[in-house]
C-alpha positions, 0 to 999 in steps of 0.5 A, a space after each residue: 276805949 281804943 289805945 291805938 295811937 296816931 302815926 308821928 309826923 316823921 312816919 308820913 314821909 321819908 328824910 332823903 339822905 343829903 350827903 349822898 345827894 350833894 356828893 352826887 351833885 359834885 361828882 362828874 361820874 354821875 353823869 356817865 349813869 345809864 341805869 337807876 338800879 335795874 341790877 337784874 336788867 343790866 346783868 341780862 343786857 350785858 350777858 345778851 350783848 356779849 354772847 355771840 351765838 345764834 338765837 341770843 337775841 333779847 326781849 326787854 320787858 317792862 312797863 312804858 315810861 320807865 325809860 327802857 329804850 333810852 336806858 337800853 340804847 345808851 347802854 348798848 352804844 357804850 358797850 359797842 363803841 369798841 366793836 368793829 365796823 360792819 361791812 358795806 353792801 352794794 347792788 350792782 346791775 346783773 348784766 346777764 339777768 337784770 331782774 336779779 341785782 347782784 349783791 356785793 360786800 365790801 370792807 367799811 367804806 369800801 362801797 363808796 370807794 367803788 362807787 367813785 371808782 365807778 364814777 371815774 370809769 364813766 368819766 373816763 369812757 366819756 372823755 375817750 369816746 368818741 374822741 378815740 374814732 377821730 384817731 387817723 389810724 382808725 379813719 384810714 382803716 375805716 376808709 379802706 374798708 369803705 373803699 373795698 365795698 365801694 370798689 366791688 359796687 363800682 366794678 359791677 356796675 362798670 361792666 354793665 356800663 361797658 356793655 351799655 356803651 357798646 350798644 350806644 346806650 348810656 348808664 346813669 346813677 342818681 341817688 342810688 338809682 340806675 337808668 338808661 338812656 339812648 345815644 345817637 350821634 354821641 349824645 344822649 336823647 332827651 325825653 322829647 327826642 326819644 318820643 319822636 323815634 320810630 316804634 321799631 327804634 324805641 322797641 329795640 331800645 326797650 329790649 336792650 334796656 331789659 337785657 342791660 337790667 338782667 345783666 345789672 342784676 346778676 352783677 349785683 347780685 352779692 350787694 346785700 352780702 357786701 353790705 352786710 360784710 361792710 357793716 360787720 367789718 365796721 362794727 368789728 373795727 369799732 369794737 376793736 377800737 372801743 376795746 382798745 380804748 376801755 381795756 386799760 381803764 378796766 384793767 386798772 380796776 381789776 388790778 385794784 380789786 384783785 381780792 374781790 371775786 365778785 367785782 372781777 367777775 362784774 368787770 368781766 361782764 361789764 367789758 363786752 357790755 360797755 363796748 357795745 354801748 360805746 358802738 351804739 352811741 357811735 352809730 347814733 352819732 353817724 346817723 346824726 341822731 346825736 345824744 347829748 353828753 349829760 344824756 349819755 352819762 345818765 345812761 351809763 350811770 343807770 347801767 354801771 354806777 353801784 347802789 350803795 345800799 349800806 355805807 359805813 365810815 371806817 371808825 363808825 363802829 357797830 350800828 345801833 338802830 331803832 325803827 319806831 314804825 316797823 312796817 314791812 318795807 321800813 324793815 326789809 327795804 323796798 323797790 321803788 318804781 318810776 313812771 314814764 310815758 305811762 309805762 312803770 319801770 324800776 332798776 337795781 338803782 331804785 333798791 332802798 335799804 331797810 332798818 335791818 340793812 342799816 343795823 346789819 353787823 350791829 343791833 336793832 331796837 323794835 317795839 314788839 307791840 307795833 311789829 305784831 300789828 304789821 302784816 307779814 312782818 313778824 314771820 319774815 323777821 323770825 325768818 331772816 334772823 334764823 337763816 341769817 339771809 335778808 331777802 326782799 320779797 314782796 309778800 303781796 305777790 304771795 297772796 295774789 295782791 300784786 302780779 306785776 313784774 319786779 326785781 328779785 335782788 340777791 339776799 345779803 348775809 345778815 348778822 345782827 342782834 335784835 332787841 324787842 321792847 314789850 310788856 310782860 303780858 305780851 312776852 308771855 303771850 309770845 311764849 305761849 303761842 309762838 314755838 319759835 319765840 323762845 328759840 330766838 329770843 333767849 335772853 330776858 331783860 326784865 326791868 323792875 317798876 320799883 327800884 330800892 333806895 341805896 346809895 348807888 341808886 340814888 347816886 345814878 338818879 342824880 346823875 341821870 337828872 344832872 345829865 337832862 338838866 344840862 341837856 335842857 341848856 340850864 347851869 344846874 340844880 340845887 340840892 333842895 330841888 334834887 331832894 324833892 325830885 327824889 321825894 316825887 319819885 318815892 311818891 310815884 312808887 308809893 314807898 318810902 324805901 323805893 324810887 319809881 322806875 318811870 323816870 319819864 315822869 321826873 323828866 317831865 317835871 323837870 322840863 316844866 320846872 325849866 319853864 318857871 326857871 326861865 320865866 324867873 330869869 335864872 339858869 338853876 333849877 330851885 325848889 321853888 321852881 319844882 314846887 311851882 311846877 307841881 302846883 301848876 300841873 295839879 291845877 291843869 289837871 284838877 278839874 275833875 277832883 275840883 268838881 267832886 270836892 265842890 259837890 261835897 261842899 255844896 251838899 250835893 254829895 253827903 260826907 260828914 266830917 263831924 259826929 257819928 252815925 249808925 251804919 255809916 262810914 267814910 270810905 276812901 276811894 281813888 280815881 284815875 282820869 287820864 295821867 292823874 289820880 286823885 282821892 275822894 271820900 265816899 260814904 259807906 252805908 249798911 242796913 241789917 234786918 232779919 232774914 236770911 238773904 245774906 249780905 247783899 252787895 248792891 253795887 254787885 246787883 246793879 252791876 256796878 260792882 267789879 269782880 275784886 270789889 264783889 270778892 271783897 264784899 263776899 269776904 265779909 260773910 266769911 268774917 262774920 261766920 268765923 268770928 261770931 257764928 261758931 255755935 249757931 247758924 249765920 243767918 241775916 240779911 244786910 245791904 251794903 252800898 257806896 252811896 251816890 256812886 254812879 260808876 263802876 267800882 273796883 278794888 277791895 280797899 272798901 271791905 274794911 270800911 264796909 265791915 265797920 258799917 255793917 257791924 255798926 248797923 248790926 249792933 246799933 253802935 254809932 261810928 265816928 264821922 270824923 274819921 275816914 278809913 281804907 283798908 282790905 280784910 281777910 276772913 280772919 280779921 287782918 287788915 291788909 295793904 291798899 293802893 293809893 293810900 296817899 291820894 286817899 288820905 290827901 283827898 279826905 284831908 282837902 275836905 276836912 281843910 276846907 271845913 275847918 280842922 278841928 283836931 278830931 279828924 283823920 284817917 284809918 289806914 292798914 299798918 302794912 300801908 305805913 311804908 307807902 306813905 309819902 304825903 303832901 307837906 300840908 298833911 304833915 304840917 297838920 298832923 305835926 300840930 295835932 289838927 289831923 291824925 292818921 291811925 294805922 291798924 292791923 286788925 278788924 277789932 283795932 278799926 272798930 275800937 277806933 271808929 266806934 269808940 268802944 273796946 271791941 272785946 277779945 274771946 275768953 277762955 270760955 269762948 265768950 266776949 266781954 260784956 257790953 263790947 262791940 263783938 259781944 253785941 254783935 254775937 248777940 244780935 246775929 243769934 237773935 236773928 238766927 232765932 227768929 229766922 230759924 225758929 229754933 234756940 241755937 246751940 
């Protein structure tokens, strides 16, 4: 009989250090914790943020829901709070080439200040004009120029009129048109009187009129030139007056921005353009096509008001930007368009910043898996980082998708740290297939999935919990509730000495406990609230597990928890449905008969067994040959199956149970049905650790508890899984009372002795197993099958 003892109940979970937790609950320093453990990641992050060299961008590697984003963002914000605020960037109208807006750099806050100064300039211009043209000096000069033109015109007309009067013909001017009429006896003739004249008189008049018109044409030959000269002189007067009005306004700006060559150049270009606009507005006024002041203001603002692309306050510090949807436009900015009367237009005022503009001079956080899904984004991002220049190109034009006229804004200087968050698989894929990746992202920040339980990690864990509890608007959390959260994290990590890095699961549990806390009318989370939240979640997500348990209860799925049987063993499986995992027992059966087919995995034959499961079954043949067939050929036919399993099966955790069932069938020695077994084996009969051990134990315990705990039931697990035990309190209580048992084994022989209630037997110095032992019967049966199949007498 086996002397293997069951595990004591104290080994089934972990006693959380109360002293450390109570101290952390009272220490205000705990609230400043950013990382729970993750020393390697912390060091790498500090290094990557601190080094100021091209190419030292960061890749944060780890699984989702481990708190990577939150922890990294908080750590960066604290570390960069003392860094200088980056410069502002504006776009202004390029007066010489409107399709290429000019980018201007300012000190922090300077962009908004320049925008206000330009708005004040526009206000001053509207206040100065057209009132400046009501000045008496301007009006006199304008009247003088007009009189000169009119005098020339009158002199030309006067000469013709003198000649006409001398020939008894009157000259009339009406609305710019000149006509002639005969004079008889000092009076001009009416039309009816003119018709009464003789033909000779009328002919003489027509000849004189022809002569007069010729003289008039000669006199007014210079009229177009006089008009042009008059208009030019009036325009020059308007320009001179406008220039005198805006000169002190622009001079003040030039004096203020003496150190900014870009603005001085812009103001120099602006002066003649602004003068022309003022003169144009005045021409509209003279033509009585008056524009409203609001319209004039809008026009001036569209022409001259700077577009502040990125503006900061002096004490803002370095920006930390996270872009959750890294499309091309969201990252690199966009140029908007407007439609008016069927026409599409744009301007420098319609340039909008992207996340790279906002994070310029600071830090940009991106999910790399989202980046590589977007067209053109990854290559453009690498180009911007390498060149240190941020351009607003439209990649669609390069592939012929768009051929519309658009702006080509000047690029801005780019100095930024990019922090990519992604998985391990994607990191190694980019390393392998992208030659530039290692050159640009030299710092790897690797987040562990499990965190060793130390004084500091517990302290930080409590601090993060307290921080979130306060964020939820609660007064606090009790020591017992905090210990339960630590146990929950240990359970998620499946380790008695390691916390799970998936802190998001803890946050989720706190949020759910808060609901029950509020429902109870209190503002402190107690142990009962945590327990209720866990029970509620188990019930919400437990439909599938309950259905499977009901099938077993009702006999639809055959699982025995009493007695013993040949070739049948209760195995343990874990099913994952959504975000939940639960254990359920499964019957493993084996049959052995004379033949040479070997061990046949029925699951693999029907393509339900996945590669790892198939590997586990194939190891059985290696074990049998090494253990029993050293002196004769291993020859047998055996079938192994997980009964009533209709889905895909993967993992090798059933290989120990399959081997026990196989040897039971081979030796015709029954195996206990009161025990369920899980474990992986190697070819030398060593039992190896498996995953999901807690769920597996609890799945079989739930069935036994429903049928009634007899004190004989239990579970067999690998000894190396002992450190993974963080079991439910109900299981621990049952073990404590002797109603349920948990055994750990190191070898196949241990498991055989325990399940088949017979000594497995070890090899003697003569290479034989003890008579009547399990291994003795196995060797004999295999030897006999070999004789039958091969027709020989063995060796």
